N, CA, C and O of each residue as an XYZ file, in Angstrom:
640
protein
N     -12.995    -27.095    -19.515
C     -12.969    -26.521    -20.195
C     -14.599    -25.853    -20.489
O     -14.923    -25.952    -21.672
N     -15.447    -25.323    -19.756
C     -17.082    -24.566    -19.581
C     -16.999    -24.310    -21.019
O     -16.017    -23.714    -21.461
N     -18.034    -24.746    -21.867
C     -18.772    -24.362    -22.646
C     -19.704    -24.023    -22.686
O     -20.133    -23.854    -23.827
N     -20.783    -23.648    -21.359
C     -21.977    -22.766    -21.044
C     -22.402    -22.238    -19.684
O     -22.290    -22.930    -18.672
N     -22.756    -21.347    -19.678
C     -23.451    -20.469    -18.405
C     -23.863    -22.146    -17.497
O     -23.246    -22.509    -16.495
N     -24.727    -22.752    -17.985
C     -24.666    -23.946    -16.827
C     -23.499    -24.635    -16.530
O     -23.449    -25.419    -15.582
N     -22.532    -24.404    -17.276
C     -21.551    -25.552    -16.402
C     -21.267    -24.924    -15.346
O     -20.395    -25.637    -14.850
N     -21.456    -23.861    -14.507
C     -20.705    -22.592    -13.123
C     -21.852    -22.785    -12.443
O     -22.949    -23.172    -12.847
N     -21.463    -22.453    -11.298
C     -21.854    -22.601     -9.877
C     -21.661    -21.379     -9.118
O     -20.618    -20.766     -9.349
N     -22.425    -20.927     -8.296
C     -22.100    -19.425     -7.582
C     -23.578    -19.820     -6.709
O     -24.443    -20.678     -6.882
N     -23.364    -18.664     -5.636
C     -23.997    -18.739     -4.642
C     -25.141    -17.318     -4.490
O     -25.078    -16.255     -5.106
N     -25.818    -17.605     -3.797
C     -26.824    -16.740     -3.578
C     -26.345    -16.043     -2.126
O     -25.480    -16.481     -1.368
N     -27.121    -14.885     -1.967
C     -26.589    -14.053     -0.810
C     -26.501    -15.182      0.646
O     -25.525    -15.059      1.386
N     -27.673    -16.351      1.001
C     -27.233    -16.301      2.157
C     -26.320    -18.050      1.893
O     -26.631    -19.044      2.550
N     -25.333    -18.048      0.931
C     -24.501    -18.980      1.124
C     -25.331    -19.951      0.156
O     -24.776    -20.317     -0.881
N     -26.205    -20.243      0.345
C     -26.797    -21.450     -0.330
C     -26.787    -21.018     -1.905
O     -27.032    -19.919     -2.401
N     -26.374    -22.409     -2.603
C     -26.178    -22.724     -4.184
C     -27.001    -22.197     -4.982
O     -28.150    -22.491     -4.652
N     -26.949    -21.507     -5.946
C     -28.406    -21.065     -7.143
C     -28.561    -22.006     -7.846
O     -27.630    -22.741     -8.176
N     -30.093    -22.207     -8.310
C     -30.130    -23.786     -9.149
C     -30.275    -22.838    -10.704
O     -31.045    -21.947    -11.064
N     -29.271    -23.457    -11.274
C     -28.874    -23.513    -12.517
C     -29.998    -23.899    -13.427
O     -30.231    -23.196    -14.410
N     -30.551    -24.728    -13.229
C     -31.576    -24.835    -14.081
C     -32.494    -23.533    -14.260
O     -32.497    -23.080    -15.405
N     -33.283    -22.851    -13.295
C     -33.540    -21.850    -13.413
C     -32.980    -20.615    -15.120
O     -33.645    -19.812    -15.774
N     -32.209    -20.853    -15.179
C     -31.259    -19.858    -16.279
C     -31.753    -20.553    -17.392
O     -31.928    -19.821    -18.366
N     -32.113    -22.070    -17.600
C     -32.205    -22.685    -19.071
C     -33.302    -22.586    -19.458
O     -34.366    -22.928    -18.940
N     -32.942    -21.829    -20.946
C     -33.155    -21.334    -21.960
C     -34.656    -19.925    -21.794
O     -35.828    -19.704    -22.098
N     -33.172    -19.214    -20.921
C     -33.604    -17.900    -20.376
C     -32.617    -17.124    -21.476
O     -31.791    -17.737    -22.152
N     -32.769    -16.079    -21.531
C     -31.868    -14.747    -21.816
C     -31.399    -14.362    -20.343
O     -32.074    -14.342    -19.313
N     -30.020    -14.056    -20.535
C     -29.484    -13.854    -19.021
C     -28.667    -12.800    -19.211
O     -28.103    -12.661    -20.297
N     -28.478    -11.866    -18.132
C     -27.907    -10.285    -18.154
C     -27.313    -10.639    -16.729
O     -27.987    -10.692    -15.700
N     -25.953    -10.872    -16.820
C     -25.179    -10.850    -15.559
C     -24.122     -9.483    -15.689
O     -23.751     -8.865    -16.686
N     -23.927     -9.368    -14.767
C     -23.781     -7.771    -13.956
C     -23.023     -8.033    -12.959
O     -23.228     -8.959    -12.175
N     -21.768     -6.973    -12.882
C     -20.939     -7.037    -11.474
C     -21.537     -5.486    -11.015
O     -21.736     -4.531    -11.766
N     -21.756     -5.560     -9.530
C     -22.893     -4.900     -9.007
C     -21.971     -3.835     -7.838
O     -21.049     -4.453     -7.305
N     -22.092     -2.487     -7.428
C     -21.885     -2.185     -6.351
C     -22.649     -1.201     -5.182
O     -21.865     -0.286     -4.932
N     -23.414     -1.115     -4.689
C     -24.409     -0.033     -3.895
C     -23.965      1.283     -3.998
O     -24.750      2.176     -4.316
N     -22.148      1.615     -3.636
C     -21.997      2.724     -3.604
C     -21.487      3.572     -4.668
O     -21.078      4.688     -4.347
N     -21.445      3.173     -6.020
C     -20.342      3.017     -7.118
C     -21.734      4.343     -7.519
O     -22.940      4.263     -7.287
N     -20.775      5.710     -8.317
C     -21.644      6.623     -8.890
C     -22.833      6.263    -10.129
O     -23.656      6.955    -10.728
N     -22.388      4.551    -10.170
C     -23.129      3.926    -10.983
C     -24.542      3.654    -10.945
O     -25.548      3.345    -11.583
N     -23.936      4.007     -9.600
C     -25.476      2.766     -8.972
C     -26.538      3.108     -9.420
O     -27.445      2.367     -9.040
N     -26.825      3.840    -10.014
C     -28.669      4.549    -10.577
C     -28.577      3.414    -11.665
O     -29.694      3.069    -12.051
N     -27.646      2.821    -12.189
C     -28.015      1.647    -12.912
C     -28.769      0.326    -12.425
O     -29.109     -0.652    -13.090
N     -28.901      0.546    -11.297
C     -29.797     -0.403    -10.765
C     -31.291     -0.485    -10.858
O     -31.998     -1.479    -10.695
N     -31.807      1.334    -11.291
C     -33.378      1.241    -11.232
C     -33.274      0.961    -12.305
O     -34.200      0.192    -12.560
N     -32.399      1.194    -13.543
C     -32.576      0.524    -15.092
C     -32.640     -0.924    -15.537
O     -33.388     -1.390    -16.397
N     -31.445     -1.759    -14.580
C     -31.823     -2.982    -14.428
C     -33.183     -3.367    -13.529
O     -33.686     -4.485    -13.413
N     -33.450     -2.617    -13.170
C     -34.930     -2.950    -12.516
C     -36.151     -2.758    -13.338
O     -37.260     -3.293    -13.315
N     -35.649     -1.893    -14.023
C     -36.901     -1.341    -15.664
C     -37.299     -2.981    -16.083
O     -38.259     -3.724    -15.884
N     -35.721     -3.092    -16.910
C     -35.628     -4.372    -17.166
C     -35.606     -5.364    -17.278
O     -35.811     -5.996    -18.314
N     -35.352     -5.758    -16.239
C     -36.036     -7.104    -14.860
C     -37.895     -7.698    -15.187
O     -38.402     -8.775    -15.503
N     -38.587     -5.870    -14.799
C     -40.002     -5.908    -14.836
C     -40.710     -6.404    -16.235
O     -41.596     -7.207    -16.528
N     -39.984     -5.641    -16.830
C     -40.367     -5.378    -18.540
C     -40.139     -7.318    -19.204
O     -40.884     -7.767    -20.075
N     -39.533     -7.767    -18.860
C     -38.988     -8.787    -19.549
C     -38.940    -10.448    -18.721
O     -39.082    -11.569    -19.211
N     -38.761    -10.146    -17.735
C     -39.162    -11.393    -17.061
C     -40.080    -12.541    -17.134
O     -39.768    -13.692    -16.830
N     -41.362    -12.111    -17.603
C     -42.080    -12.903    -17.916
C     -41.871    -12.878    -19.349
O     -42.847    -13.413    -19.875
N     -40.950    -12.458    -20.294
C     -40.748    -12.997    -21.543
C     -39.352    -13.979    -21.775
O     -39.012    -14.460    -22.856
N     -38.596    -14.154    -20.378
C     -37.396    -15.058    -20.966
C     -36.746    -14.132    -20.376
O     -35.804    -14.793    -20.812
N     -36.205    -13.116    -19.727
C     -35.022    -12.491    -19.563
C     -34.084    -12.732    -17.731
O     -34.288    -11.818    -16.933
N     -33.717    -13.205    -17.540
C     -32.848    -13.166    -16.280
C     -31.846    -11.966    -16.093
O     -31.018    -11.627    -16.938
N     -32.056    -11.319    -14.759
C     -30.735    -10.694    -14.622
C     -30.000    -10.807    -13.142
O     -30.499    -10.594    -12.037
N     -28.738    -11.187    -13.458
C     -28.037    -11.682    -12.105
C     -26.501    -10.754    -11.998
O     -25.457    -10.534    -12.611
N     -27.400    -10.351    -10.481
C     -26.177     -8.852    -10.016
C     -25.299     -9.787     -9.349
O     -25.711    -10.610     -8.531
N     -23.897     -9.644     -9.750
C     -23.028     -9.690     -8.593
C     -22.164     -8.748     -7.836
O     -21.202     -8.345     -8.489
N     -22.277     -8.247     -6.491
C     -21.876     -7.594     -5.807
C     -20.055     -7.748     -5.654
O     -19.485     -8.830     -5.515
N     -19.566     -6.795     -5.700
C     -18.110     -6.625     -6.025
C     -17.208     -5.343     -5.472
O     -17.152     -4.227     -5.990
N     -16.544     -5.785     -4.325
C     -15.879     -4.806     -3.661
C     -14.319     -4.587     -4.560
O     -13.556     -3.775     -4.036
N     -13.898     -5.168     -5.675
C     -13.054     -4.937     -6.392
C     -12.769     -2.974     -7.026
O     -11.770     -2.504     -7.570
N     -13.494     -2.593     -6.820
C     -13.352     -1.401     -7.694
C     -13.380     -0.025     -6.319
O     -14.421      0.302     -5.747
N     -11.855      0.665     -5.996
C     -13.077      1.629     -5.171
C     -13.836      1.597     -3.818
O     -14.544      2.420     -3.237
N     -13.327      0.053     -3.470
C     -14.460     -0.167     -2.131
C     -15.128     -0.031     -1.895
O     -15.383      0.326     -0.745
N     -16.335     -0.287     -3.208
C     -17.576      0.343     -3.574
C     -18.376     -0.194     -2.980
O     -19.080      0.557     -2.304
N     -18.692     -1.687     -2.907
C     -19.550     -2.746     -1.921
C     -19.215     -3.318     -0.718
O     -19.068     -4.519     -0.491
N     -19.079     -2.199      0.203
C     -18.397     -2.538      1.545
C     -19.970     -3.080      2.406
O     -20.205     -2.837      3.589
N     -20.636     -3.629      1.729
C     -21.775     -3.896      2.718
C     -21.721     -5.319      2.313
O     -21.415     -5.740      1.197
N     -22.225     -6.358      3.887
C     -22.619     -7.406      3.690
C     -23.366     -8.240      2.493
O     -23.857     -7.677      1.514
N     -23.386     -9.580      2.691
C     -24.046    -10.231      1.551
C     -25.851     -9.288      1.802
O     -26.450     -8.588      0.986
N     -26.256     -9.675      3.245
C     -27.383     -9.632      3.536
C     -27.731     -7.922      3.261
O     -28.774     -7.558      2.716
N     -26.534     -6.860      3.798
C     -27.255     -5.927      3.919
C     -26.966     -4.561      2.617
O     -27.122     -3.350      2.455
N     -26.387     -5.947      1.831
C     -26.704     -5.393      0.110
C     -27.507     -5.624     -0.671
O     -27.571     -5.142     -1.802
N     -28.571     -6.750      0.047
C     -29.577     -6.970     -0.808
C     -30.436     -6.266     -0.438
O     -31.228     -5.868     -1.293
N     -30.631     -5.801      1.106
C     -31.399     -5.129      1.627
C     -31.215     -3.284      1.010
O     -32.260     -2.639      1.092
N     -30.144     -2.625      0.519
C     -29.861     -1.715      0.756
C     -30.195     -1.907     -1.004
O     -30.858     -0.882     -1.165
N     -30.171     -2.232     -1.681
C     -30.704     -2.400     -3.398
C     -32.160     -2.743     -3.149
O     -33.043     -2.728     -4.008
N     -32.245     -2.930     -2.383
C     -34.353     -3.195     -2.752
C     -34.905     -1.924     -1.736
O     -36.081     -1.566     -1.781
N     -33.990     -1.344     -0.895
C     -34.429      0.213     -0.177
C     -33.990      1.072     -1.293
O     -34.962      1.441     -1.952
N     -32.897      1.504     -1.720
C     -32.322      2.285     -2.254
C     -33.162      2.818     -3.364
O     -33.713      3.914     -3.470
N     -33.120      1.340     -4.518
C     -33.001      1.371     -6.049
C     -34.718      0.173     -6.449
O     -35.190      0.002     -7.573
N     -34.998     -0.139     -5.770
C     -36.314     -1.139     -5.730
C     -35.946     -2.335     -6.312
O     -36.903     -3.007     -6.697
N     -34.631     -2.899     -6.531
C     -34.466     -3.823     -6.506
C     -35.166     -4.932     -6.016
O     -35.378     -5.178     -4.828
N     -35.665     -5.876     -7.410
C     -36.366     -7.134     -6.852
C     -35.572     -8.654     -7.783
O     -35.657     -9.859     -7.542
N     -34.759     -7.819     -8.982
C     -33.828     -9.531     -9.498
C     -33.605     -9.515     -8.894
O     -33.754     -8.730     -7.957
N     -32.806    -10.869     -9.107
C     -31.585    -12.063     -8.153
C     -30.378    -11.206     -7.921
O     -29.624    -10.749     -8.780
N     -30.322    -11.071     -6.690
C     -28.758    -10.397     -6.231
C     -27.578    -11.926     -5.842
O     -28.217    -12.935     -5.547
N     -26.506    -12.043     -5.839
C     -26.006    -13.226     -5.644
C     -25.149    -13.081     -4.403
O     -25.599    -12.299     -3.566
N     -23.991    -13.685     -4.116
C     -23.096    -13.709     -2.641
C     -21.931    -12.627     -3.546
O     -21.582    -12.843     -4.707
N     -21.501    -11.552     -2.766
C     -20.404    -11.387     -2.867
C     -19.116    -11.814     -4.012
O     -18.827    -12.939     -3.602
N     -18.418    -11.609     -4.915
C     -17.207    -12.216     -5.411
C     -16.477    -11.330     -5.897
O     -16.905    -10.214     -6.192
N     -15.297    -11.693     -6.045
C     -14.429    -11.185     -7.335
C     -14.392    -11.229     -8.806
O     -14.673    -12.172     -9.546
N     -14.009    -10.081     -9.088
C     -14.247    -10.945    -10.887
C     -13.167    -10.567    -11.548
O     -13.241    -10.687    -12.770
N     -12.018    -10.073    -11.032
C     -10.481    -10.200    -11.898
C      -9.555    -11.173    -10.485
O      -9.895    -11.330     -9.312
N      -8.395    -11.642    -11.182
C      -7.504    -11.941    -10.056
C      -7.611    -13.475    -10.331
O      -8.218    -14.246    -11.075
N      -6.322    -13.503     -8.920
C      -7.059    -15.306     -8.653
C      -8.081    -15.744     -8.002
O      -8.360    -16.943     -8.005
N      -8.823    -14.801     -7.317
C      -9.741    -15.120     -6.849
C     -11.606    -15.012     -7.303
O     -12.676    -15.063     -6.697
N     -11.061    -14.812     -8.940
C     -12.177    -14.315     -9.514
C     -13.579    -15.610     -9.632
O     -13.096    -16.737     -9.519
N     -14.378    -15.621     -9.733
C     -15.174    -16.277     -9.954
C     -15.614    -17.036    -11.326
O     -16.002    -16.419    -12.318
N     -15.524    -18.213    -11.267
C     -14.897    -18.683    -12.943
C     -15.653    -17.905    -13.629
O     -15.211    -17.191    -14.529
N     -16.929    -17.951    -13.273
C     -17.490    -17.587    -14.623
C     -17.223    -16.184    -15.214
O     -17.280    -15.947    -16.421
N     -16.890    -15.167    -14.146
C     -16.229    -14.132    -14.789
C     -14.886    -14.235    -15.714
O     -14.398    -13.315    -16.370
N     -14.428    -15.511    -15.612
C     -12.988    -15.845    -16.448
C     -13.785    -15.810    -17.763
O     -13.860    -14.974    -18.663
N     -14.335    -16.970    -17.565
C     -15.300    -17.471    -18.760
C     -15.911    -16.605    -19.673
O     -15.986    -16.781    -20.889
N     -16.337    -15.675    -19.037
C     -17.014    -14.751    -20.009
C     -16.065    -13.550    -20.227
O     -16.440    -12.877    -21.187
N     -14.884    -13.049    -19.595
C     -13.883    -12.620    -20.211
C     -13.413    -12.962    -21.654
O     -13.094    -12.483    -22.742
N     -13.538    -13.818    -21.123
C     -12.355    -15.028    -22.290
C     -12.975    -14.997    -23.828
O     -12.424    -14.887    -24.923
N     -14.474    -15.155    -23.401
C     -15.814    -15.306    -24.537
C     -16.558    -14.381    -25.245
O     -17.552    -14.550    -25.951
N     -15.907    -13.320    -24.945
C     -16.633    -11.949    -25.475
C     -15.585    -10.993    -25.947
O     -14.365    -11.160    -25.925
N     -16.404     -9.748    -26.466
C     -15.328     -8.954    -26.922
C     -15.059     -8.449    -25.888
O     -15.489     -8.960    -24.853
N     -14.375     -7.450    -25.856
C     -13.493     -6.564    -24.617
C     -12.818     -5.705    -25.131
O     -12.151     -5.909    -26.146
N     -12.894     -4.288    -24.348
C     -12.133     -2.876    -24.660
C     -10.581     -3.477    -24.479
O     -10.340     -4.129    -23.463
N      -9.588     -3.263    -25.418
C      -8.473     -3.327    -25.005
C      -7.639     -4.721    -24.246
O      -6.765     -5.504    -24.619
N      -8.282     -4.569    -23.245
C      -8.112     -5.444    -22.125
C      -8.895     -6.096    -21.769
O      -9.996     -5.547    -21.797
N      -8.899     -7.677    -21.197
C     -10.266     -8.437    -20.541
C     -10.594     -8.357    -19.386
O     -11.559     -8.811    -18.773
N      -9.412     -7.513    -18.981
C      -9.991     -7.283    -17.282
C     -10.966     -6.575    -17.232
O     -11.263     -5.647    -17.985
N     -11.548     -6.998    -16.291
C     -12.889     -5.865    -16.464
C     -12.493     -4.701    -15.736
O     -12.249     -5.114    -14.603
N     -12.279     -3.354    -15.782
C     -12.078     -2.621    -15.575
C     -13.054     -1.667    -14.597
O     -12.522     -0.653    -14.145
N     -14.136     -1.876    -14.324
C     -15.162     -1.236    -12.862
C     -16.393     -1.915    -12.723
O     -16.628     -3.018    -13.216
N     -17.168     -1.249    -12.053
C     -18.593     -2.089    -11.255
C     -19.442     -1.643    -12.611
O     -19.215     -0.720    -13.393
N     -20.275     -2.422    -12.605
C     -21.453     -2.566    -13.989
C     -21.228     -2.982    -14.922
O     -22.153     -2.822    -15.719
N     -20.044     -3.713    -15.475
C     -20.046     -3.764    -16.670
C     -20.825     -5.366    -17.194
O     -20.990     -6.345    -16.466
N     -21.018     -5.302    -17.927
C     -22.698     -6.467    -18.330
C     -22.087     -7.518    -19.066
O     -21.071     -7.184    -19.676
N     -22.323     -8.298    -19.132
C     -22.539     -9.661    -20.189
C     -24.196     -9.932    -20.313
O     -25.075     -9.867    -19.454
N     -24.255    -10.309    -21.947
C     -25.749    -10.602    -22.523
C     -25.452    -12.582    -23.113
O     -24.820    -12.962    -24.099
N     -26.051    -13.286    -22.250
C     -26.070    -14.215    -22.440
C     -27.127    -15.009    -23.157
O     -28.245    -15.010    -22.642
N     -26.934    -15.712    -24.314
C     -28.240    -15.885    -24.765
C     -29.092    -17.359    -24.423
O     -28.552    -17.991    -23.515
N     -30.068    -17.870    -24.877
C     -30.960    -18.855    -24.353
C     -30.101    -19.883    -24.195
O     -30.111    -20.454    -23.105
N     -29.120    -20.367    -25.313
C     -28.683    -21.833    -25.217
C     -27.083    -21.541    -24.323
O     -26.125    -22.265    -24.594
N     -26.938    -20.283    -23.136
C     -25.651    -20.105    -22.359
C     -24.522    -20.006    -23.112
O     -23.475    -20.644    -23.008
N     -24.930    -18.863    -24.138
C     -24.003    -18.792    -24.911
C     -23.536    -17.020    -24.723
O     -24.284    -16.171    -25.208
N     -22.736    -16.760    -24.264
C     -21.940    -15.087    -24.443
C     -22.566    -14.511    -25.798
O     -22.706    -15.040    -26.901
N     -22.898    -13.211    -25.311
C     -23.396    -12.624    -27.292
C     -22.340    -11.627    -27.130
O     -21.333    -11.587    -27.837
N     -22.708    -10.513    -25.804
C     -21.904     -9.605    -25.762
C     -21.223     -9.107    -24.740
O     -21.275     -9.802    -23.726
N     -20.481     -7.941    -24.659
C     -20.132     -7.844    -23.330
C     -20.514     -6.207    -23.214
O     -20.371     -5.827    -24.376
N     -20.814     -5.356    -22.630
C     -21.164     -4.219    -22.580
C     -20.289     -3.223    -21.203
O     -20.471     -3.610    -20.049
N     -19.570     -2.239    -21.399
C     -18.678     -1.074    -20.659
C     -19.672     -0.662    -19.282
O     -20.899     -0.589    -19.217
N     -19.029     -0.517    -18.633
C     -19.665     -0.187    -17.232
C     -20.733      1.206    -17.427
O     -21.594      1.534    -16.611
N     -20.470      1.807    -18.538
C     -20.995      3.211    -18.840
C     -22.450      2.847    -19.879
O     -22.977      3.876    -20.301
N     -22.757      2.256    -20.078
C     -23.564      1.356    -21.205
C     -24.649      1.313    -19.772
O     -24.389      0.937    -18.629
N     -26.119      1.929    -20.432
C     -26.843      2.106    -19.722
C     -27.976      0.950    -19.912
O     -28.241      0.646    -21.075
N     -28.433      0.509    -19.213
C     -29.327     -0.600    -19.184
C     -30.670     -0.792    -20.226
O     -31.140     -1.893    -20.513
N     -31.195      0.541    -20.739
C     -31.929      0.760    -21.183
C     -31.111      0.638    -23.408
O     -31.794      0.179    -24.324
N     -29.938      1.077    -23.557
C     -29.229      1.191    -24.740
C     -28.413     -1.084    -24.892
O     -27.492     -1.511    -25.588
N     -29.274     -1.789    -23.970
C     -28.902     -3.110    -24.276
C     -30.565     -3.532    -24.323
O     -30.703     -4.751    -24.421
N     -31.656     -2.884    -24.281
C     -32.719     -3.294    -24.519
C     -32.788     -3.999    -25.799
O     -32.868     -5.227    -25.763
N     -32.766     -3.324    -27.055
C     -32.773     -3.776    -28.194
C     -31.985     -4.960    -28.868
O     -32.329     -5.504    -29.918
N     -30.735     -5.323    -28.020
C     -30.264     -7.046    -28.386
C     -31.143     -7.623    -27.528
O     -31.733     -8.561    -28.064
N     -31.471     -7.416    -26.355
C     -32.656     -8.179    -25.365
C     -33.580     -8.551    -26.214
O     -33.883     -9.737    -26.350
N     -34.117     -7.623    -26.861
C     -35.885     -7.902    -27.505
C     -35.213     -8.860    -29.029
O     -35.894     -9.480    -29.846
N     -34.162     -8.746    -29.017
C     -33.773    -10.008    -30.586
C     -33.857    -11.084    -30.070
O     -34.379    -12.097    -30.534
N     -33.312    -10.924    -29.004
C     -32.964    -12.588    -28.161
C     -33.795    -12.731    -28.101
O     -33.924    -13.700    -28.849
N     -35.012    -12.446    -27.619
C     -35.671    -12.771    -26.858
C     -36.834    -13.396    -27.797
O     -37.323    -14.510    -27.610
N     -37.248    -12.390    -28.970
C     -37.968    -12.671    -30.273
C     -39.174    -12.430    -30.134
O     -39.949    -12.592    -31.077
């Protein structure tokens, strides 16, 4: 059984492993994303948080997912380009994954089991957010409609 974020592995869009050492001692915001979702303008708010806090210890990880309304039809490569061109994204995007079901990324299984949830543990839509502290422990789950700026006070608190 995994005990913290650093027990997991996942891949970059080029299918190479992400270096988990980059997350140690950082506050991490994990988000399941989709470029064609009605909530996609949140990419801009996530990017603002990234730019404002990346040098203070925040890492944002975007996990593209096509499970909700098929709103992430892009390939890993074209998704990265679409996010950069359409939303100015420079925070870390990862390989397209599933967040629910038999093929869900184990990280999301663990996050859902270890955070507050809204009636159901299952992720209901794109842009569900999970905030993780500097020790790799989940702090809070945020609904898809929670705008990134609403998470900022808790990020500031965790960063100190």
